[in-house]
N, CA, C and O atoms as CSV, one atom per row, in Angstrom:
chain,resi,resn,atom,element,x,y,z
A,1,MET,N,N,-19.008,18.614,-7.917
A,1,MET,CA,C,-18.346,18.597,-9.158
A,1,MET,C,C,-18.879,17.667,-9.887
A,1,MET,O,O,-19.361,16.768,-9.198
A,2,VAL,N,N,-19.002,17.504,-11.175
A,2,VAL,CA,C,-19.683,16.397,-11.664
A,2,VAL,C,C,-18.659,15.733,-13.002
A,2,VAL,O,O,-17.945,16.484,-13.667
A,3,ILE,N,N,-18.715,14.561,-13.198
A,3,ILE,CA,C,-18.070,13.889,-14.228
A,3,ILE,C,C,-18.614,13.649,-15.314
A,3,ILE,O,O,-19.725,13.119,-15.311
A,4,ARG,N,N,-18.018,13.955,-16.427
A,4,ARG,CA,C,-19.109,13.880,-17.699
A,4,ARG,C,C,-18.123,13.798,-19.034
A,4,ARG,O,O,-17.033,14.346,-19.196
A,5,PRO,N,N,-18.597,13.243,-19.615
A,5,PRO,CA,C,-18.314,12.919,-21.120
A,5,PRO,C,C,-17.529,14.320,-21.658
A,5,PRO,O,O,-17.827,15.499,-21.469
A,6,TRP,N,N,-16.229,13.618,-22.523
A,6,TRP,CA,C,-15.610,14.904,-22.969
A,6,TRP,C,C,-16.355,15.300,-24.503
A,6,TRP,O,O,-17.089,14.559,-25.157
A,7,SER,N,N,-15.938,16.652,-24.835
A,7,SER,CA,C,-16.518,16.820,-25.871
A,7,SER,C,C,-14.981,17.778,-26.608
A,7,SER,O,O,-13.917,18.061,-26.059
A,8,GLU,N,N,-15.494,18.077,-28.088
A,8,GLU,CA,C,-14.173,18.553,-28.539
A,8,GLU,C,C,-13.761,19.977,-28.314
A,8,GLU,O,O,-12.751,20.469,-28.818
A,9,ASN,N,N,-14.787,20.757,-27.350
A,9,ASN,CA,C,-14.239,21.879,-26.741
A,9,ASN,C,C,-13.552,21.922,-25.645
A,9,ASN,O,O,-13.122,22.950,-25.122
A,10,ASP,N,N,-13.363,20.352,-25.089
A,10,ASP,CA,C,-12.458,20.311,-23.740
A,10,ASP,C,C,-11.081,20.075,-24.439
A,10,ASP,O,O,-10.123,20.204,-23.677
A,11,ARG,N,N,-10.799,19.770,-25.673
A,11,ARG,CA,C,-9.416,19.385,-26.264
A,11,ARG,C,C,-8.279,20.645,-25.799
A,11,ARG,O,O,-7.235,20.423,-25.185
A,12,PRO,N,N,-8.665,21.737,-26.164
A,12,PRO,CA,C,-7.628,22.553,-25.773
A,12,PRO,C,C,-6.828,22.623,-24.325
A,12,PRO,O,O,-5.637,22.732,-24.035
A,13,PHE,N,N,-7.909,22.523,-23.641
A,13,PHE,CA,C,-7.804,22.774,-21.722
A,13,PHE,C,C,-7.017,21.119,-21.630
A,13,PHE,O,O,-6.024,20.944,-20.924
A,14,LEU,N,N,-7.537,20.191,-22.313
A,14,LEU,CA,C,-6.673,18.657,-22.176
A,14,LEU,C,C,-5.654,18.328,-22.220
A,14,LEU,O,O,-5.008,17.627,-21.440
A,15,ARG,N,N,-5.186,19.175,-23.879
A,15,ARG,CA,C,-3.713,19.379,-23.903
A,15,ARG,C,C,-2.999,19.638,-22.906
A,15,ARG,O,O,-2.371,18.852,-22.197
A,16,THR,N,N,-3.122,21.209,-22.811
A,16,THR,CA,C,-2.470,21.475,-21.554
A,16,THR,C,C,-2.243,20.684,-20.451
A,16,THR,O,O,-1.181,20.206,-20.053
A,17,LEU,N,N,-3.539,20.584,-19.927
A,17,LEU,CA,C,-3.446,19.769,-18.518
A,17,LEU,C,C,-2.335,18.268,-19.126
A,17,LEU,O,O,-1.359,17.964,-18.439
A,18,TYR,N,N,-2.533,17.776,-19.931
A,18,TYR,CA,C,-1.648,16.625,-19.886
A,18,TYR,C,C,-0.059,16.853,-20.301
A,18,TYR,O,O,0.941,16.175,-20.063
A,19,LEU,N,N,-0.222,17.895,-20.908
A,19,LEU,CA,C,1.425,18.014,-21.121
A,19,LEU,C,C,2.140,18.437,-19.495
A,19,LEU,O,O,3.207,18.043,-19.026
A,20,HIS,N,N,1.008,19.468,-18.820
A,20,HIS,CA,C,1.760,19.847,-17.563
A,20,HIS,C,C,1.837,19.117,-16.540
A,20,HIS,O,O,2.825,19.070,-15.808
A,21,ALA,N,N,0.755,18.448,-16.384
A,21,ALA,CA,C,0.613,17.000,-15.544
A,21,ALA,C,C,1.682,16.116,-15.758
A,21,ALA,O,O,2.085,15.522,-14.758
A,22,ARG,N,N,1.947,16.009,-16.273
A,22,ARG,CA,C,2.798,14.471,-16.700
A,22,ARG,C,C,4.579,15.343,-16.108
A,22,ARG,O,O,5.468,14.959,-15.348
A,23,ARG,N,N,4.401,16.502,-16.873
A,23,ARG,CA,C,5.970,16.720,-16.082
A,23,ARG,C,C,5.985,17.048,-15.077
A,23,ARG,O,O,7.120,17.082,-14.600
A,24,GLU,N,N,4.965,17.432,-14.239
A,24,GLU,CA,C,4.673,17.290,-12.553
A,24,GLU,C,C,5.135,16.200,-11.888
A,24,GLU,O,O,6.043,16.126,-11.060
A,25,ALA,N,N,4.113,15.000,-12.522
A,25,ALA,CA,C,4.095,13.633,-12.007
A,25,ALA,C,C,5.372,13.125,-12.346
A,25,ALA,O,O,5.895,12.555,-11.388
A,26,TRP,N,N,6.109,13.133,-13.460
A,26,TRP,CA,C,6.992,12.230,-14.065
A,26,TRP,C,C,8.687,13.164,-13.955
A,26,TRP,O,O,9.601,13.022,-14.767
A,27,PRO,N,N,8.707,14.029,-12.804
A,27,PRO,CA,C,9.959,14.694,-13.221
A,27,PRO,C,C,11.128,13.784,-13.540
A,27,PRO,O,O,12.004,14.351,-14.193
A,28,TRP,N,N,11.273,13.000,-13.357
A,28,TRP,CA,C,12.993,12.138,-13.652
A,28,TRP,C,C,12.721,11.659,-15.211
A,28,TRP,O,O,13.579,10.977,-15.773
A,29,LEU,N,N,11.797,11.944,-15.730
A,29,LEU,CA,C,11.746,12.084,-17.482
A,29,LEU,C,C,11.943,13.278,-18.249
A,29,LEU,O,O,11.865,14.286,-17.546
A,30,ASP,N,N,12.165,13.487,-19.420
A,30,ASP,CA,C,12.603,14.392,-19.975
A,30,ASP,C,C,11.665,14.668,-20.792
A,30,ASP,O,O,11.420,14.075,-21.843
A,31,GLY,N,N,10.796,16.086,-20.084
A,31,GLY,CA,C,9.868,16.286,-20.627
A,31,GLY,C,C,9.758,17.517,-21.694
A,31,GLY,O,O,8.714,18.089,-22.009
A,32,SER,N,N,10.929,17.765,-22.125
A,32,SER,CA,C,11.171,18.629,-22.861
A,32,SER,C,C,10.551,18.255,-24.622
A,32,SER,O,O,9.947,19.118,-25.259
A,33,VAL,N,N,10.737,17.345,-24.993
A,33,VAL,CA,C,10.347,16.949,-26.459
A,33,VAL,C,C,8.922,16.642,-26.329
A,33,VAL,O,O,8.389,16.093,-27.294
A,34,TRP,N,N,7.988,16.992,-24.955
A,34,TRP,CA,C,6.604,16.591,-25.178
A,34,TRP,C,C,5.850,17.732,-25.341
A,34,TRP,O,O,5.867,18.751,-24.651
A,35,GLN,N,N,5.251,17.499,-26.219
A,35,GLN,CA,C,4.073,18.531,-27.177
A,35,GLN,C,C,2.535,18.668,-26.621
A,35,GLN,O,O,2.227,17.828,-25.775
A,36,LEU,N,N,1.670,19.490,-26.941
A,36,LEU,CA,C,0.351,19.876,-26.474
A,36,LEU,C,C,-0.431,18.471,-27.336
A,36,LEU,O,O,-1.229,17.717,-26.779
A,37,GLU,N,N,0.033,18.334,-28.873
A,37,GLU,CA,C,-0.630,17.512,-29.171
A,37,GLU,C,C,-0.368,16.046,-28.970
A,37,GLU,O,O,-0.984,15.294,-29.725
A,38,ASP,N,N,0.438,15.509,-28.086
A,38,ASP,CA,C,0.768,14.289,-27.645
A,38,ASP,C,C,-0.691,13.597,-26.793
A,38,ASP,O,O,-0.903,12.402,-26.587
A,39,PHE,N,N,-1.417,14.575,-26.468
A,39,PHE,CA,C,-2.585,14.295,-25.654
A,39,PHE,C,C,-3.586,13.455,-26.893
A,39,PHE,O,O,-3.995,12.319,-26.655
A,40,ASP,N,N,-3.840,14.007,-27.928
A,40,ASP,CA,C,-4.570,13.618,-29.447
A,40,ASP,C,C,-4.412,11.951,-29.690
A,40,ASP,O,O,-5.301,11.150,-29.975
A,41,GLU,N,N,-3.018,11.717,-29.485
A,41,GLU,CA,C,-2.869,10.034,-29.539
A,41,GLU,C,C,-2.442,9.121,-29.011
A,41,GLU,O,O,-2.190,7.974,-29.380
A,42,ALA,N,N,-2.299,9.968,-27.537
A,42,ALA,CA,C,-2.408,9.416,-25.974
A,42,ALA,C,C,-4.129,8.545,-25.810
A,42,ALA,O,O,-4.443,7.465,-25.311
A,43,THR,N,N,-4.881,9.560,-26.448
A,43,THR,CA,C,-6.446,9.418,-25.706
A,43,THR,C,C,-7.041,8.695,-27.220
A,43,THR,O,O,-8.220,8.339,-27.199
A,44,LYS,N,N,-6.401,8.519,-28.264
A,44,LYS,CA,C,-7.199,8.428,-29.468
A,44,LYS,C,C,-7.861,6.940,-29.506
A,44,LYS,O,O,-7.270,5.885,-29.278
A,45,ASP,N,N,-9.263,7.115,-29.858
A,45,ASP,CA,C,-9.973,5.846,-30.024
A,45,ASP,C,C,-10.440,5.474,-27.979
A,45,ASP,O,O,-10.669,4.295,-27.710
A,46,GLU,N,N,-10.488,6.096,-27.280
A,46,GLU,CA,C,-10.081,6.040,-26.305
A,46,GLU,C,C,-11.764,6.761,-25.197
A,46,GLU,O,O,-12.274,7.781,-25.659
A,47,GLN,N,N,-12.115,6.433,-24.491
A,47,GLN,CA,C,-13.201,7.005,-23.742
A,47,GLN,C,C,-13.024,8.120,-22.587
A,47,GLN,O,O,-12.743,7.847,-21.421
A,48,ILE,N,N,-13.221,9.341,-23.065
A,48,ILE,CA,C,-12.279,10.036,-22.100
A,48,ILE,C,C,-13.874,10.840,-21.029
A,48,ILE,O,O,-15.006,11.076,-21.452
A,49,TRP,N,N,-13.407,11.022,-19.867
A,49,TRP,CA,C,-14.388,11.501,-18.832
A,49,TRP,C,C,-13.671,12.776,-18.107
A,49,TRP,O,O,-12.654,12.710,-17.416
A,50,VAL,N,N,-14.295,13.755,-18.362
A,50,VAL,CA,C,-14.167,15.319,-17.643
A,50,VAL,C,C,-14.639,15.506,-16.371
A,50,VAL,O,O,-15.851,15.467,-16.158
A,51,ALA,N,N,-13.579,15.770,-15.205
A,51,ALA,CA,C,-14.022,16.336,-14.281
A,51,ALA,C,C,-14.195,17.752,-14.280
A,51,ALA,O,O,-13.230,18.396,-14.694
A,52,GLU,N,N,-15.290,18.437,-13.876
A,52,GLU,CA,C,-15.650,19.862,-13.889
A,52,GLU,C,C,-16.527,20.020,-12.579
A,52,GLU,O,O,-17.393,19.297,-12.086
A,53,GLU,N,N,-15.830,21.570,-12.094
A,53,GLU,CA,C,-16.433,22.142,-11.317
A,53,GLU,C,C,-16.888,23.628,-11.522
A,53,GLU,O,O,-15.958,24.350,-11.880
A,54,ASP,N,N,-18.256,24.338,-11.361
A,54,ASP,CA,C,-18.352,25.364,-11.859
A,54,ASP,C,C,-17.681,26.366,-12.766
A,54,ASP,O,O,-17.164,27.469,-12.587
A,55,GLY,N,N,-17.911,25.447,-13.981
A,55,GLY,CA,C,-17.491,25.409,-15.077
A,55,GLY,C,C,-15.905,25.883,-15.362
A,55,GLY,O,O,-15.463,26.612,-16.250
A,56,HIS,N,N,-15.161,25.125,-14.169
A,56,HIS,CA,C,-13.669,24.575,-14.459
A,56,HIS,C,C,-13.574,23.088,-14.655
A,56,HIS,O,O,-14.100,22.103,-14.136
A,57,ARG,N,N,-12.574,23.339,-15.738
A,57,ARG,CA,C,-11.861,21.568,-15.734
A,57,ARG,C,C,-11.063,21.531,-14.829
A,57,ARG,O,O,-10.248,22.445,-14.705
A,58,LEU,N,N,-11.099,20.205,-13.753
A,58,LEU,CA,C,-10.115,20.241,-12.885
A,58,LEU,C,C,-9.199,18.862,-13.481
A,58,LEU,O,O,-8.052,18.653,-13.086
A,59,GLY,N,N,-9.750,18.164,-14.272
A,59,GLY,CA,C,-8.912,16.776,-13.918
A,59,GLY,C,C,-9.616,15.634,-15.682
A,59,GLY,O,O,-10.705,15.982,-16.138
A,60,PHE,N,N,-9.064,14.766,-16.195
A,60,PHE,CA,C,-9.676,13.727,-17.174
A,60,PHE,C,C,-9.079,12.433,-16.569
A,60,PHE,O,O,-8.294,12.294,-15.632
A,61,ALA,N,N,-9.668,11.543,-17.363
A,61,ALA,CA,C,-9.710,10.221,-17.337
A,61,ALA,C,C,-10.091,9.590,-18.567
A,61,ALA,O,O,-11.098,9.960,-19.171
A,62,SER,N,N,-9.193,8.459,-19.070
A,62,SER,CA,C,-8.958,7.922,-20.384
A,62,SER,C,C,-9.008,6.813,-20.483
A,62,SER,O,O,-7.922,6.347,-20.139
A,63,VAL,N,N,-10.012,5.703,-20.912
A,63,VAL,CA,C,-10.050,4.281,-20.910
A,63,VAL,C,C,-10.144,3.539,-22.277
A,63,VAL,O,O,-11.058,3.875,-23.030
A,64,TRP,N,N,-9.233,2.505,-22.688
A,64,TRP,CA,C,-10.146,1.804,-23.551
A,64,TRP,C,C,-11.002,0.734,-22.999
A,64,TRP,O,O,-10.824,-0.174,-22.188
A,65,VAL,N,N,-11.845,1.089,-23.609
A,65,VAL,CA,C,-13.506,0.407,-22.885
A,65,VAL,C,C,-13.534,-1.063,-23.179
A,65,VAL,O,O,-14.071,-1.821,-22.372
A,66,ASN,N,N,-12.931,-1.562,-24.401
A,66,ASN,CA,C,-13.254,-2.924,-24.424
A,66,ASN,C,C,-12.040,-3.689,-23.874
A,66,ASN,O,O,-12.083,-4.893,-24.128
A,67,ASP,N,N,-11.096,-3.323,-23.262
A,67,ASP,CA,C,-10.241,-3.585,-22.309
A,67,ASP,C,C,-10.262,-3.341,-20.970
A,67,ASP,O,O,-9.406,-3.848,-20.244
A,68,ASN,N,N,-11.170,-2.592,-20.513
A,68,ASN,CA,C,-11.422,-2.300,-19.081
A,68,ASN,C,C,-10.300,-1.556,-18.449
A,68,ASN,O,O,-10.016,-1.647,-17.254
A,69,PHE,N,N,-9.450,-0.545,-19.634
A,69,PHE,CA,C,-8.063,-0.410,-19.220
A,69,PHE,C,C,-7.907,1.057,-18.985
A,69,PHE,O,O,-7.951,1.841,-19.933
A,70,LEU,N,N,-7.741,1.426,-17.848
A,70,LEU,CA,C,-7.543,2.930,-17.766
A,70,LEU,C,C,-6.184,3.524,-18.343
A,70,LEU,O,O,-5.250,3.536,-17.542
A,71,HIS,N,N,-6.017,3.867,-19.230
A,71,HIS,CA,C,-5.049,4.613,-19.607
A,71,HIS,C,C,-4.333,5.707,-19.354
A,71,HIS,O,O,-3.141,5.855,-19.626
A,72,ASN,N,N,-5.186,6.636,-18.730
A,72,ASN,CA,C,-4.813,8.258,-18.396
A,72,ASN,C,C,-5.784,8.685,-17.195
A,72,ASN,O,O,-6.997,8.757,-17.397
A,73,LEU,N,N,-5.322,8.918,-16.154
A,73,LEU,CA,C,-5.688,9.960,-15.464
A,73,LEU,C,C,-4.748,11.234,-14.353
A,73,LEU,O,O,-3.892,10.961,-13.512
A,74,PHE,N,N,-5.231,12.494,-14.696
A,74,PHE,CA,C,-4.678,13.283,-14.800
A,74,PHE,C,C,-5.541,14.491,-14.100
A,74,PHE,O,O,-6.629,14.869,-14.535
A,75,VAL,N,N,-4.947,14.986,-13.058
A,75,VAL,CA,C,-5.670,16.147,-12.363
A,75,VAL,C,C,-4.472,17.286,-12.432
A,75,VAL,O,O,-3.250,17.189,-12.313
A,76,ALA,N,N,-5.277,18.315,-12.657
A,76,ALA,CA,C,-4.351,19.547,-12.861
A,76,ALA,C,C,-3.773,19.882,-11.405
A,76,ALA,O,O,-4.442,19.805,-10.374
A,77,PRO,N,N,-2.627,20.207,-11.467
A,77,PRO,CA,C,-1.611,20.181,-10.435
A,77,PRO,C,C,-2.475,20.847,-9.203
A,77,PRO,O,O,-2.558,20.232,-8.140
A,78,GLU,N,N,-3.216,22.321,-9.403
A,78,GLU,CA,C,-3.486,23.175,-8.669
A,78,GLU,C,C,-5.108,22.741,-8.061
A,78,GLU,O,O,-5.702,23.299,-7.138
A,79,HIS,N,N,-5.559,21.646,-8.842
A,79,HIS,CA,C,-6.765,20.819,-8.011
A,79,HIS,C,C,-6.413,19.565,-6.730
A,79,HIS,O,O,-7.113,19.222,-5.778
A,80,LYS,N,N,-5.280,19.163,-7.094
A,80,LYS,CA,C,-5.089,17.970,-6.482
A,80,LYS,C,C,-5.355,17.658,-5.219
A,80,LYS,O,O,-5.524,18.740,-4.657
A,81,GLY,N,N,-5.526,16.552,-4.232
A,81,GLY,CA,C,-6.108,16.745,-3.020
A,81,GLY,C,C,-7.469,17.220,-2.495
A,81,GLY,O,O,-7.611,17.573,-1.324
A,82,ARG,N,N,-8.405,17.219,-3.337
A,82,ARG,CA,C,-9.566,17.454,-3.324
A,82,ARG,C,C,-10.386,16.741,-3.861
A,82,ARG,O,O,-11.541,17.046,-4.158
A,83,GLY,N,N,-9.886,15.817,-4.010
A,83,GLY,CA,C,-10.929,14.476,-4.341
A,83,GLY,C,C,-11.409,14.082,-5.971
A,83,GLY,O,O,-12.123,13.151,-6.346
A,84,VAL,N,N,-10.740,15.148,-6.765
A,84,VAL,CA,C,-11.021,15.144,-8.395
A,84,VAL,C,C,-10.203,13.538,-8.636
A,84,VAL,O,O,-10.942,12.764,-9.245
A,85,GLY,N,N,-9.416,13.192,-8.422
A,85,GLY,CA,C,-8.763,11.863,-8.835
A,85,GLY,C,C,-9.722,10.666,-8.657
A,85,GLY,O,O,-10.052,9.789,-9.455
A,86,HIS,N,N,-10.134,10.932,-7.136
A,86,HIS,CA,C,-11.160,9.807,-6.276
A,86,HIS,C,C,-12.276,9.731,-7.225
A,86,HIS,O,O,-12.570,8.700,-7.830
A,87,ALA,N,N,-13.011,11.078,-7.361
A,87,ALA,CA,C,-13.972,11.232,-8.373
A,87,ALA,C,C,-14.340,10.563,-9.740
A,87,ALA,O,O,-15.350,9.922,-10.030
A,88,LEU,N,N,-13.051,10.943,-10.639
A,88,LEU,CA,C,-12.568,10.422,-11.903
A,88,LEU,C,C,-12.693,8.937,-11.786
A,88,LEU,O,O,-13.531,8.380,-12.495
A,89,LEU,N,N,-11.996,8.273,-11.016
A,89,LEU,CA,C,-11.153,6.998,-10.499
A,89,LEU,C,C,-12.954,6.280,-10.607
A,89,LEU,O,O,-13.185,5.516,-11.545
A,90,GLU,N,N,-14.065,6.601,-9.623
A,90,GLU,CA,C,-14.881,6.091,-9.303
A,90,GLU,C,C,-16.128,6.055,-10.487
A,90,GLU,O,O,-17.220,5.515,-10.307
A,91,LYS,N,N,-15.706,6.749,-11.716
A,91,LYS,CA,C,-16.855,6.656,-12.257
A,91,LYS,C,C,-16.249,5.849,-13.243
A,91,LYS,O,O,-16.891,5.092,-13.972
A,92,VAL,N,N,-14.795,6.022,-13.288
A,92,VAL,CA,C,-13.999,4.938,-14.507
A,92,VAL,C,C,-14.697,3.436,-14.290
A,92,VAL,O,O,-15.231,2.628,-15.049
A,93,GLN,N,N,-14.368,3.490,-12.614
A,93,GLN,CA,C,-14.278,1.792,-12.256
A,93,GLN,C,C,-16.122,1.225,-12.317
A,93,GLN,O,O,-16.488,0.050,-12.350
A,94,SER,N,N,-17.124,2.594,-12.318
A,94,SER,CA,C,-18.246,1.999,-12.724
A,94,SER,C,C,-18.735,1.618,-14.111
A,94,SER,O,O,-19.761,1.065,-14.508
A,95,GLU,N,N,-17.812,2.032,-14.626
A,95,GLU,CA,C,-18.047,1.508,-16.085
A,95,GLU,C,C,-17.667,0.616,-16.783
A,95,GLU,O,O,-17.793,0.433,-17.994
A,96,PHE,N,N,-16.891,-0.317,-15.524
A,96,PHE,CA,C,-16.199,-1.548,-16.098
A,96,PHE,C,C,-17.117,-2.287,-16.288
A,96,PHE,O,O,-18.265,-2.032,-15.922
A,97,SER,N,N,-16.730,-3.454,-16.963
A,97,SER,CA,C,-17.664,-4.588,-17.027
A,97,SER,C,C,-16.803,-6.053,-16.682
A,97,SER,O,O,-17.226,-7.143,-17.068
A,98,SER,N,N,-15.866,-5.933,-16.103
A,98,SER,CA,C,-15.126,-7.143,-15.731
A,98,SER,C,C,-13.613,-6.319,-15.372
A,98,SER,O,O,-13.394,-5.136,-15.630
A,99,THR,N,N,-12.590,-7.344,-14.668
A,99,THR,CA,C,-11.472,-6.648,-14.165
A,99,THR,C,C,-10.792,-5.477,-14.873
A,99,THR,O,O,-10.440,-5.434,-16.052
A,100,GLY,N,N,-10.663,-4.466,-13.866
A,100,GLY,CA,C,-9.987,-3.304,-14.491
A,100,GLY,C,C,-8.354,-3.502,-14.784
A,100,GLY,O,O,-7.954,-4.521,-14.221
A,101,ALA,N,N,-7.592,-2.990,-15.316
A,101,ALA,CA,C,-6.149,-2.814,-15.750
A,101,ALA,C,C,-5.846,-1.495,-15.740
A,101,ALA,O,O,-6.619,-0.571,-15.994
A,102,LEU,N,N,-4.269,-1.401,-15.326
A,102,LEU,CA,C,-3.886,-0.059,-15.814
A,102,LEU,C,C,-2.074,-0.266,-15.802
A,102,LEU,O,O,-1.423,-1.277,-15.540
A,103,LYS,N,N,-1.794,0.563,-16.038
A,103,LYS,CA,C,-0.035,0.354,-16.175
A,103,LYS,C,C,-0.056,1.600,-15.234
A,103,LYS,O,O,-0.876,2.513,-15.333
A,104,CYS,N,N,1.185,1.511,-14.088
A,104,CYS,CA,C,1.515,2.954,-13.189
A,104,CYS,C,C,2.943,2.582,-13.316
A,104,CYS,O,O,3.429,1.496,-12.999
A,105,LEU,N,N,3.706,3.841,-13.930
A,105,LEU,CA,C,5.011,3.837,-13.309
A,105,LEU,C,C,5.696,3.484,-12.122
A,105,LEU,O,O,5.053,3.981,-11.197
A,106,VAL,N,N,6.806,2.797,-11.631
A,106,VAL,CA,C,7.019,2.483,-10.467
A,106,VAL,C,C,7.437,3.452,-9.616
A,106,VAL,O,O,7.114,3.562,-8.434
A,107,LYS,N,N,8.312,4.298,-10.368
A,107,LYS,CA,C,8.779,5.637,-9.819
A,107,LYS,C,C,7.013,6.394,-9.165
A,107,LYS,O,O,6.726,6.601,-7.986
A,108,ASN,N,N,6.543,6.530,-9.815
A,108,ASN,CA,C,5.740,7.204,-9.659
A,108,ASN,C,C,4.685,6.617,-8.414
A,108,ASN,O,O,3.594,6.053,-8.496
A,109,LYS,N,N,5.455,6.982,-7.329
A,109,LYS,CA,C,4.788,6.452,-5.622
A,109,LYS,C,C,3.653,6.737,-5.205
A,109,LYS,O,O,2.987,5.902,-4.593
A,110,ARG,N,N,3.203,7.989,-5.458
A,110,ARG,CA,C,2.104,9.123,-5.168
A,110,ARG,C,C,0.977,8.197,-5.745
A,110,ARG,O,O,0.158,7.636,-5.017
A,111,ALA,N,N,1.000,8.084,-7.087
A,111,ALA,CA,C,-0.501,7.186,-8.023
A,111,ALA,C,C,-0.028,5.966,-7.464
A,111,ALA,O,O,-1.142,5.501,-7.220
A,112,VAL,N,N,0.628,5.233,-7.138
A,112,VAL,CA,C,0.843,3.704,-6.870
A,112,VAL,C,C,-0.050,3.771,-5.576
A,112,VAL,O,O,-1.001,3.003,-5.433
A,113,ALA,N,N,0.219,4.517,-4.839
A,113,ALA,CA,C,-0.443,4.679,-3.269
A,113,ALA,C,C,-1.563,4.618,-3.565
A,113,ALA,O,O,-2.183,3.586,-3.308
A,114,PHE,N,N,-2.317,5.920,-4.329
A,114,PHE,CA,C,-3.297,6.268,-4.845
A,114,PHE,C,C,-4.593,5.135,-5.110
A,114,PHE,O,O,-5.737,5.035,-4.665
A,115,TYR,N,N,-3.786,4.374,-6.050
A,115,TYR,CA,C,-4.755,3.215,-6.713
A,115,TYR,C,C,-4.520,1.947,-5.731
A,115,TYR,O,O,-5.309,1.021,-5.921
A,116,GLN,N,N,-3.621,1.775,-4.780
A,116,GLN,CA,C,-4.108,0.712,-3.684
A,116,GLN,C,C,-4.972,1.345,-2.844
A,116,GLN,O,O,-5.940,0.672,-2.491
A,117,ARG,N,N,-4.895,2.327,-2.475
A,117,ARG,CA,C,-5.744,2.883,-1.391
A,117,ARG,C,C,-7.065,2.756,-1.939
A,117,ARG,O,O,-7.952,2.694,-1.088
A,118,HIS,N,N,-7.504,2.689,-3.401
A,118,HIS,CA,C,-9.070,2.684,-3.854
A,118,HIS,C,C,-9.015,1.039,-4.408
A,118,HIS,O,O,-10.003,0.713,-5.067
A,119,GLY,N,N,-8.081,0.098,-4.228
A,119,GLY,CA,C,-8.480,-1.366,-4.567
A,119,GLY,C,C,-7.811,-2.145,-5.334
A,119,GLY,O,O,-7.970,-3.328,-5.636
A,120,TRP,N,N,-6.678,-1.005,-5.763
A,120,TRP,CA,C,-6.075,-1.428,-6.962
A,120,TRP,C,C,-4.901,-2.700,-6.484
A,120,TRP,O,O,-4.327,-2.467,-5.420
A,121,HIS,N,N,-4.535,-3.966,-7.180
A,121,HIS,CA,C,-3.657,-4.536,-6.553
A,121,HIS,C,C,-2.268,-4.918,-7.486
A,121,HIS,O,O,-2.651,-4.966,-8.655
A,122,ILE,N,N,-1.218,-5.125,-7.429
A,122,ILE,CA,C,-0.161,-4.983,-8.444
A,122,ILE,C,C,0.040,-6.631,-8.743
A,122,ILE,O,O,0.585,-7.460,-8.014
A,123,GLU,N,N,-0.606,-6.831,-10.114
A,123,GLU,CA,C,0.088,-7.670,-10.201
A,123,GLU,C,C,0.777,-8.537,-11.346
A,123,GLU,O,O,0.434,-9.654,-11.736
A,124,ALA,N,N,1.964,-7.651,-11.842
A,124,ALA,CA,C,3.266,-8.015,-12.452
A,124,ALA,C,C,3.920,-6.850,-12.590
A,124,ALA,O,O,3.508,-5.801,-12.094
A,125,ARG,N,N,5.038,-6.960,-13.308
A,125,ARG,CA,C,5.953,-5.554,-13.305
A,125,ARG,C,C,6.459,-5.924,-15.106
A,125,ARG,O,O,6.604,-6.964,-15.748
A,126,GLY,N,N,6.613,-4.356,-15.431
A,126,GLY,CA,C,7.333,-4.589,-17.086
A,126,GLY,C,C,8.070,-3.382,-16.888
A,126,GLY,O,O,8.310,-2.680,-15.906
A,127,GLU,N,N,8.490,-3.322,-18.651
A,127,GLU,CA,C,9.302,-2.049,-18.879
A,127,GLU,C,C,8.530,-1.810,-20.177
A,127,GLU,O,O,7.996,-2.639,-20.914
A,128,GLY,N,N,8.614,-0.174,-20.304
A,128,GLY,CA,C,7.914,0.099,-21.306
A,128,GLY,C,C,9.238,1.200,-21.650
A,128,GLY,O,O,10.441,1.104,-21.408
A,129,PRO,N,N,8.440,2.251,-22.310
A,129,PRO,CA,C,9.730,3.263,-22.674
A,129,PRO,C,C,9.712,4.316,-21.903
A,129,PRO,O,O,10.315,5.252,-22.427
A,130,ASP,N,N,9.128,4.637,-20.537
A,130,ASP,CA,C,9.093,5.479,-19.741
A,130,ASP,C,C,9.689,4.804,-18.505
A,130,ASP,O,O,9.590,5.392,-17.428
A,131,GLY,N,N,10.178,3.853,-18.558
A,131,GLY,CA,C,10.266,2.884,-17.371
A,131,GLY,C,C,9.759,1.735,-16.865
A,131,GLY,O,O,8.960,1.115,-17.567
A,132,GLU,N,N,10.078,1.282,-15.705
A,132,GLU,CA,C,9.586,0.318,-15.014
A,132,GLU,C,C,8.119,0.863,-14.967
A,132,GLU,O,O,7.883,2.071,-14.945
A,133,TYR,N,N,6.900,-0.348,-14.949
A,133,TYR,CA,C,5.717,-0.152,-14.669
A,133,TYR,C,C,5.090,-1.046,-13.594
A,133,TYR,O,O,5.801,-2.047,-13.498
A,134,PHE,N,N,4.096,-1.101,-12.780
A,134,PHE,CA,C,3.450,-1.882,-12.364
A,134,PHE,C,C,2.286,-2.083,-13.554
A,134,PHE,O,O,1.711,-1.185,-14.170
A,135,LEU,N,N,2.109,-3.550,-13.693
A,135,LEU,CA,C,0.330,-3.941,-14.082
A,135,LEU,C,C,-0.248,-4.323,-12.881
A,135,LEU,O,O,0.101,-5.286,-12.198
A,136,MET,N,N,-1.500,-3.225,-12.548
A,136,MET,CA,C,-2.472,-3.128,-11.530
A,136,MET,C,C,-3.562,-3.819,-11.951
A,136,MET,O,O,-3.663,-3.820,-13.178
A,137,HIS,N,N,-4.571,-4.517,-11.262
A,137,HIS,CA,C,-5.782,-4.906,-11.593
A,137,HIS,C,C,-6.883,-4.481,-10.591
A,137,HIS,O,O,-6.549,-4.732,-9.433
A,138,LEU,N,N,-8.107,-3.905,-10.712
A,138,LEU,CA,C,-8.781,-3.886,-9.820
A,138,LEU,C,C,-10.401,-4.971,-10.335
A,138,LEU,O,O,-11.008,-4.821,-11.395
A,139,VAL,N,N,-10.722,-5.887,-9.347
A,139,VAL,CA,C,-11.797,-6.839,-9.666
A,139,VAL,C,C,-13.033,-6.222,-9.210
A,139,VAL,O,O,-13.247,-5.869,-8.050
A,140,VAL,N,N,-13.822,-6.117,-10.178
A,140,VAL,CA,C,-14.823,-5.841,-9.900
A,140,VAL,C,C,-16.423,-6.788,-10.001
A,140,VAL,O,O,-17.472,-6.269,-9.619
């Protein structure tokens, strides 16, 4: 598996992945209004990393570089449990220049546990348009 910077050729796949992975990860939200183009807005001006193996894209992560803020990390549902998220997270963390941050929906218990297993700590709680979230930090 390689983790590489994204290219424009990745956009169609990543749009589809972003749409379907959110529906799978957040079943309590109304995903009927989500569109493929949501990916474009959700990753605007972010650094995007793509996990790929044997020419197949497996997942992606996007980061607001100036803030060391992990904004998105999604793995195609059929590739979960294969270390894709771990590899993406390690790449992102290796690029941080100081403390990393992310927001994770409280109801997304699988993701919260994933980040905690990788050294992230809950610093605060907040409320956003998709519900209650944890603000998590990773000290590098």
